[in-house]
C-alpha positions as CSV (number, residue, x, y, z in Angstrom):
1,M,95.2,172.6,96.6
2,P,94.2,171.4,93.2
3,L,96.7,172.4,90.6
4,R,97.4,172.1,86.9
5,A,100.4,171.2,85.0
6,P,103.2,174.0,85.5
7,A,103.6,176.1,82.5
8,T,106.7,175.4,80.3
9,V,108.1,177.1,77.3
10,R,106.6,175.7,74.2
11,G,105.4,172.6,76.2
12,H,109.0,171.1,76.9
13,A,111.8,171.5,79.2
14,V,113.6,175.0,78.9
15,S,116.7,174.8,76.8
16,E,119.1,177.2,75.9
17,R,117.5,177.0,72.4
18,D,114.3,178.3,73.7
19,E,113.0,181.6,74.1
20,R,114.0,182.4,77.8
21,P,111.4,182.9,80.1
22,E,111.6,185.9,82.6
23,A,112.7,185.7,86.2
24,G,115.6,183.2,85.8
25,G,114.1,180.9,83.1
26,R,110.7,180.4,84.8
27,A,107.6,180.4,82.7
28,E,105.2,183.3,83.4
29,G,107.7,185.1,85.8
30,W,107.6,182.7,88.7
31,A,110.1,182.8,91.5
32,P,110.1,180.2,94.2
33,G,108.3,181.4,97.5
34,E,105.8,183.7,95.7
35,A,102.2,183.3,96.6
36,G,100.6,179.9,96.0
37,V,104.2,178.5,95.6
38,L,103.4,177.6,92.0
39,P,104.0,179.5,88.8
40,R,101.4,182.2,88.7
41,G,98.2,181.3,86.9
42,V,98.8,177.9,86.3
43,A,96.6,176.5,89.1
44,A,93.7,178.5,88.1
45,Q,92.1,176.2,85.6
46,A,92.0,173.1,87.5
47,R,91.0,174.8,90.8
48,A,87.9,176.5,89.0
49,R,86.9,173.0,87.5
50,L,87.3,171.3,90.9
51,D,85.5,174.3,92.8
52,R,82.6,173.8,90.1
53,M,82.3,170.3,90.9
54,R,82.3,170.6,94.6
55,G,79.8,173.7,94.3
56,R,77.4,171.4,92.0
57,G,77.8,168.6,94.5
58,D,78.9,166.4,91.7
59,L,82.4,165.3,92.2
60,R,83.2,162.5,90.0
61,A,81.9,159.2,91.3
62,D,85.5,157.9,91.5
63,Q,86.5,160.6,93.7
64,P,86.8,160.3,97.4
65,R,83.3,161.1,99.2
66,A,81.3,159.9,102.1
67,D,79.5,156.8,101.5
68,A,76.9,154.5,103.1
69,E,79.4,152.7,105.2
70,G,80.9,156.0,106.5
71,S,82.6,159.3,105.8
72,A,86.4,159.8,104.8
73,E,86.8,161.5,108.1
74,E,85.7,158.3,109.8
75,D,88.2,156.1,107.7
76,A,91.9,156.7,108.5
77,S,92.9,155.3,105.2
78,A,90.2,157.1,103.0
79,A,92.0,160.1,101.5
80,Q,90.3,163.3,101.0
81,L,90.7,166.1,98.2
82,P,93.3,168.6,99.2
83,P,91.8,171.3,101.6
84,T,91.8,174.4,99.2
85,S,91.8,176.7,102.3
86,R,95.3,175.6,103.3
87,S,98.5,176.5,101.7
88,P,100.9,173.8,100.5
89,A,103.2,174.3,103.3
90,T,100.6,174.0,106.0
91,A,99.1,170.8,104.1
92,V,102.4,168.9,104.1
93,V,102.8,169.6,107.9
94,T,99.5,168.5,108.8
95,A,99.1,165.6,106.3
96,G,98.1,162.5,107.8
97,L,98.1,163.5,111.6
98,E,95.4,162.4,113.9
99,P,93.4,164.9,116.0
100,P,95.4,166.0,118.9
101,R,95.3,163.8,122.1
102,Q,96.6,164.8,125.5
103,G,99.9,163.4,126.3
104,E,100.5,162.1,122.6
105,P,103.1,162.9,120.1
106,F,102.1,164.7,116.9
107,L,103.2,161.7,114.8
108,P,103.0,158.7,116.5
109,G,106.3,156.5,116.2
110,P,106.8,153.3,114.0
111,V,105.0,150.2,115.0
112,F,107.2,147.1,114.7
113,A,105.0,144.0,114.4
114,G,104.8,140.9,112.4
115,P,101.5,139.4,113.9
116,Y,99.3,141.2,116.2
117,H,97.0,140.1,119.1
118,A,93.9,138.7,116.9
119,A,91.6,136.5,119.2
120,G,88.4,135.4,117.6
121,E,87.3,136.0,114.1
122,I,89.7,138.0,111.9
123,D,87.3,140.8,111.2
124,D,87.5,141.7,115.0
125,S,90.9,143.0,114.9
126,P,92.0,146.3,113.0
127,H,95.5,144.5,112.2
128,L,96.3,140.8,111.9
129,Y,99.5,140.6,110.2
130,G,102.5,143.0,109.2
131,R,102.3,142.0,105.5
132,I,98.6,142.7,105.3
133,S,98.6,146.4,107.5
134,N,100.3,148.5,109.7
135,P,99.2,151.8,111.7
136,G,102.0,153.5,110.0
137,F,100.9,152.4,106.7
138,E,97.5,153.9,107.1
139,R,98.8,157.3,108.5
140,Y,101.1,157.8,105.6
141,E,98.5,156.7,103.1
142,A,96.0,159.3,104.7
143,A,98.9,161.9,104.1
144,L,99.6,160.9,100.6
145,G,95.9,160.8,99.7
146,S,95.3,164.2,101.2
147,L,97.9,165.8,98.9
148,D,97.2,163.8,95.8
149,G,93.3,164.1,96.2
150,G,92.9,160.4,96.0
151,H,93.1,157.1,97.8
152,S,96.7,155.9,98.3
153,V,98.7,152.8,99.0
154,V,102.3,152.6,99.8
155,F,104.8,150.2,98.5
156,A,108.3,149.1,99.3
157,S,109.5,151.2,96.5
158,G,108.7,153.2,93.3
159,M,109.0,150.1,91.1
160,A,107.1,147.8,93.3
161,A,104.3,150.6,93.0
162,A,104.6,150.8,89.0
163,S,104.7,147.1,88.9
164,A,101.4,146.9,90.8
165,V,99.8,149.2,88.4
166,L,101.0,147.3,85.2
167,Q,100.9,144.0,86.2
168,R,97.6,143.9,88.3
169,L,95.6,146.2,86.0
170,L,96.6,144.9,82.5
171,G,96.0,141.4,81.1
172,P,96.2,139.4,77.8
173,G,94.7,141.4,74.8
174,D,95.3,144.7,76.6
175,L,97.3,147.5,75.0
176,L,99.9,149.8,77.0
177,V,101.1,153.1,75.7
178,A,104.1,154.3,77.4
179,P,107.0,156.8,76.8
180,N,110.1,155.4,75.0
181,D,112.1,158.3,76.8
182,G,110.8,158.0,80.5
183,Y,112.0,156.0,83.3
184,P,113.7,152.8,82.0
185,G,112.2,150.6,84.6
186,V,108.8,150.9,83.2
187,M,109.8,150.2,79.5
188,Q,112.0,147.0,80.9
189,I,108.6,145.8,82.6
190,A,106.6,146.3,79.5
191,R,109.2,144.7,77.1
192,E,110.2,141.8,79.2
193,H,107.2,141.0,81.3
194,L,103.7,142.3,79.8
195,A,104.7,141.6,76.4
196,L,105.3,137.9,77.4
197,R,101.9,137.9,78.9
198,G,100.1,138.8,75.7
199,V,100.0,142.6,76.6
200,G,100.4,144.9,73.5
201,V,103.0,147.4,74.2
202,R,103.2,150.7,72.3
203,L,106.2,152.9,73.1
204,V,106.1,156.5,72.0
205,A,108.0,159.7,72.7
206,T,106.9,162.1,75.5
207,E,105.3,164.6,73.2
208,D,101.5,165.4,73.1
209,E,100.5,164.5,69.5
210,P,102.1,161.2,69.5
211,I,100.8,160.0,72.6
212,R,97.2,161.3,71.8
213,R,97.4,159.3,68.4
214,A,98.8,156.0,69.9
215,A,95.9,156.3,72.6
216,K,93.4,155.0,70.0
217,G,92.6,151.3,71.1
218,A,94.8,151.5,74.2
219,S,93.7,150.0,77.6
220,M,96.1,152.1,79.6
221,V,98.2,155.3,78.9
222,W,101.4,155.7,81.0
223,L,102.5,159.2,81.2
224,E,105.5,160.8,82.8
225,T,106.0,164.7,82.9
226,P,108.5,166.0,83.4
227,A,110.1,162.9,82.0
228,N,113.2,161.4,83.7
229,P,116.0,161.6,82.6
230,G,115.2,164.1,79.7
231,L,112.8,166.4,81.3
232,Q,110.1,166.7,78.6
233,T,107.0,167.9,79.5
234,L,103.3,167.5,78.5
235,E,100.1,169.7,78.0
236,L,98.6,167.4,80.8
237,E,95.3,168.0,81.2
238,Q,94.4,168.1,77.5
239,T,96.3,164.9,76.7
240,I,94.7,163.2,79.8
241,A,91.3,164.3,78.2
242,I,92.0,162.9,74.8
243,C,93.3,159.6,76.2
244,R,90.3,159.0,78.4
245,R,87.9,159.9,75.6
246,A,89.7,157.2,73.6
247,G,88.8,154.8,76.5
248,A,91.9,154.4,78.0
249,R,92.8,154.4,81.9
250,V,95.6,157.3,82.3
251,V,98.3,156.8,84.8
252,V,100.6,159.6,85.6
253,D,104.3,159.2,87.0
254,N,104.4,162.4,89.3
255,T,107.7,161.6,90.8
256,L,109.7,164.6,89.5
257,A,106.8,167.4,90.0
258,T,105.4,166.1,93.4
259,P,101.9,166.9,94.2
260,L,103.0,170.5,95.1
261,R,103.6,171.3,91.7
262,Q,101.3,168.9,89.5
263,Q,98.0,167.5,90.7
264,P,97.1,164.7,87.9
265,L,94.0,163.4,89.6
266,A,92.6,166.8,89.6
267,L,93.4,166.9,86.0
268,G,91.4,163.9,85.1
269,A,94.0,161.0,85.4
270,D,92.9,157.6,87.0
271,L,96.2,157.0,88.8
272,V,99.2,158.7,90.2
273,V,102.4,156.8,90.8
274,S,105.3,158.2,92.6
275,S,108.8,157.0,93.8
276,D,108.9,158.4,97.2
277,S,112.4,157.9,97.6
278,K,112.9,161.2,95.8
279,H,111.3,164.5,96.8
280,L,108.7,163.2,99.1
281,S,111.1,161.8,101.7
282,G,114.0,163.9,100.5
283,H,116.7,162.8,102.5
284,S,118.4,160.0,100.5
285,D,118.1,157.5,103.1
286,L,115.0,155.2,102.3
287,I,113.3,153.3,99.2
288,M,109.5,153.7,98.9
289,G,106.8,154.4,96.5
290,H,103.0,154.9,96.4
291,V,100.1,154.8,94.1
292,S,97.0,157.2,94.4
293,A,93.7,156.3,92.8
294,A,90.8,158.4,92.2
295,D,88.7,155.1,92.5
296,R,88.5,153.5,95.8
297,E,87.9,150.1,94.6
298,V,90.9,150.4,92.3
299,A,93.2,151.3,95.5
300,E,91.8,148.3,97.4
301,D,92.6,146.0,94.4
302,L,96.1,147.4,94.4
303,R,96.4,147.0,98.4
304,Q,95.3,143.3,98.0
305,W,98.0,143.0,95.2
306,R,100.6,144.5,97.6
307,T,99.6,141.9,100.4
308,L,99.9,139.0,97.8
309,A,103.2,140.2,96.3
310,G,104.6,141.0,99.6
311,A,105.9,144.5,98.3
312,V,105.2,146.2,101.7
313,P,107.8,148.9,103.1
314,G,109.3,148.7,106.4
315,P,107.6,150.4,109.5
316,F,110.6,152.7,110.2
317,E,111.0,153.6,106.7
318,T,107.3,154.5,106.4
319,W,107.6,156.6,109.7
320,L,110.7,158.3,108.1
321,A,108.9,159.0,105.1
322,H,105.9,160.5,107.1
323,R,108.1,162.5,109.1
324,S,110.2,163.8,106.2
325,L,107.1,164.9,104.3
326,A,106.3,167.9,106.5
327,T,109.4,169.7,105.2
328,L,108.4,169.0,101.5
329,E,107.6,172.5,100.7
330,I,110.3,174.5,101.9
331,R,112.8,171.8,100.8
332,L,111.4,172.0,97.3
333,R,111.5,176.0,97.3
334,R,115.1,175.9,98.2
335,Q,116.0,173.2,95.7
336,E,114.3,175.3,92.9
337,E,116.2,178.5,94.1
338,V,119.5,176.3,93.6
339,A,118.4,174.7,90.5
340,T,117.5,178.2,89.0
341,A,120.8,179.8,89.9
342,V,122.7,176.7,88.3
343,F,120.3,177.2,85.2
344,E,121.3,180.8,84.9
345,A,125.0,179.9,85.1
346,L,124.9,177.2,82.6
347,R,122.8,179.0,80.0
348,Q,125.4,181.8,79.8
349,R,128.3,179.5,78.8
350,E,129.1,178.9,75.3
351,D,130.6,175.3,76.1
352,V,127.6,174.0,77.4
353,A,124.9,172.7,75.2
354,D,121.2,171.7,75.6
355,V,120.6,173.3,78.9
356,R,117.1,171.9,80.2
357,Y,115.2,172.9,83.0
358,P,111.2,172.8,83.3
359,G,111.1,175.9,85.6
360,F,110.2,173.8,88.9
361,S,111.6,171.0,90.8
362,S,115.1,170.2,91.6
363,V,116.5,168.4,88.4
364,L,118.0,170.0,85.2
365,G,120.2,168.7,82.6
366,F,122.9,169.9,80.2
367,D,125.2,168.3,77.6
368,L,129.0,168.4,77.9
369,G,129.6,167.1,74.4
370,S,131.4,163.9,75.1
371,P,131.7,161.1,78.1
372,R,135.5,162.2,78.6
373,R,134.4,165.7,79.4
374,A,131.5,164.8,81.5
375,R,133.9,162.5,83.4
376,T,136.6,165.3,83.9
377,F,133.6,167.8,85.0
378,L,132.3,165.3,87.7
379,D,135.6,164.5,88.9
380,A,136.3,168.2,89.6
381,L,133.4,168.8,91.6
382,E,134.0,169.2,95.4
383,I,130.5,170.1,96.8
384,V,128.1,168.5,94.5
385,A,128.6,164.5,94.9
386,E,128.6,162.1,91.9
387,A,125.4,159.8,92.5
388,T,122.4,158.8,90.8
389,S,118.8,159.5,91.9
390,F,117.4,163.0,92.8
391,G,115.2,164.8,95.3
392,G,117.7,164.6,98.2
393,L,119.0,167.5,100.3
394,H,122.6,167.2,98.7
395,S,123.4,168.5,95.3
396,T,124.3,165.7,92.9
397,A,125.2,164.8,89.4
398,E,125.9,162.0,86.9
399,R,126.6,161.2,83.3
400,R,123.1,159.6,82.9
401,D,124.1,157.7,79.9
402,R,126.5,155.6,81.8
403,F,123.3,153.3,82.2
404,G,123.5,152.6,78.4
405,D,119.9,153.1,77.7
406,G,120.5,155.5,74.8
407,Q,117.8,158.0,76.3
408,V,120.2,161.0,76.6
409,P,123.2,162.2,74.7
410,P,126.6,160.5,75.8
411,G,127.8,163.7,77.6
412,Y,124.5,164.4,79.3
413,V,124.7,165.4,82.8
414,R,121.6,165.0,85.0
415,F,121.8,167.3,87.7
416,N,119.9,167.4,91.3
417,A,119.8,170.6,93.2
418,G,120.0,170.3,96.8
419,I,119.4,172.8,99.7
420,E,123.2,174.1,100.0
421,G,124.0,177.9,99.4
422,P,123.1,178.6,95.8
423,E,126.5,180.6,95.3
424,D,128.4,177.7,96.6
425,V,126.9,175.2,94.2
426,V,127.1,177.4,91.2
427,G,130.8,178.1,92.1
428,D,131.4,174.5,92.2
429,V,129.9,173.9,89.0
430,V,131.5,176.9,87.3
431,R,134.9,175.9,88.6
432,A,134.6,172.3,87.5
433,L,133.3,173.3,84.1
434,D,136.4,175.7,83.6
435,L,138.9,172.6,84.5
436,S,137.0,170.3,82.3
437,R,137.5,172.3,79.1
């Protein structure tokens, strides 16, 4: 269903310095598993907007729709807007599945192929070569498109997806506005590659007003909300609208929120980028990414770029990701339950500073004051593993500044809540904190 950006306290990640929202730090008293899955009331504006558009029959020209060459139902790779009649739990289970066929599995297995049988003209075969297409790609892309509300293209990694958008859609003389506190890989591409090709780069903080001011004259505005690793959030719909009025194409990295918690295309964004290695696949066993575009032609352009760059995922990884997508809603609800329990325990302690949690998803952060104490804390954990990344079934933690990018304090711990028992994870964290003092 189309959703608006989740509510947050004063427009940024919840921290111990903020007014504390009700019900465990969640804005508007939301608890995981309540009706609609999302914070109460936060989906209303975008849903009403989309329903009005549907009712008038004037969905934006760049939204998926039937065209002269055939309907979206007839095109396996053509995504549709998420059906509003289905709950998120049902949507992820049924996403990308073909109509039932007697004696066939619910989700067909992976297709391992380099070349395919392709006699005669190349247009006579639906598949020619594995770098170009694969039936598993198409099924997973249909699934992602149905959740994002756009036309999806899968890539070998989240960074491959981001690179495709940045390098294919920007050229000499263009201007990119991007966060200086978001995922470091995007900044690195901007500084070390785009700038050398004559693309202007303007890096700003993940705050609404600086981004809106910087959008003037920009060709593309790259947004990340919640930001990784600092968890800053934006008033997404208003910021997108202002950036688009300034003439910029708007891209939203939706990795941390997932389409179940935030629908950037329904809020007016042009493209959504995601690292599917995180929540969407959710088992910490593969690397993958995707882009969803509101405009079908942009998606096809990126698909051609993927073919030329060779940034295709493996057939088995694609099948694993699609298989895992079915449990996204139930995994995410459990992770939020664990994250909230950890957040509640952390914000009661005087020896933990700057506790951050946006009120949804699995990631929270907190400052232990020094690298030494963070190191002692991590060493003392027994259930929580020390590892980078997030979105997986296992609770993990790391001292994020060990990468040396300076985006967070030296003692800042990024914590991913898994699906273990909340009481066990909280007990492990509290015991390790006590030992680290």
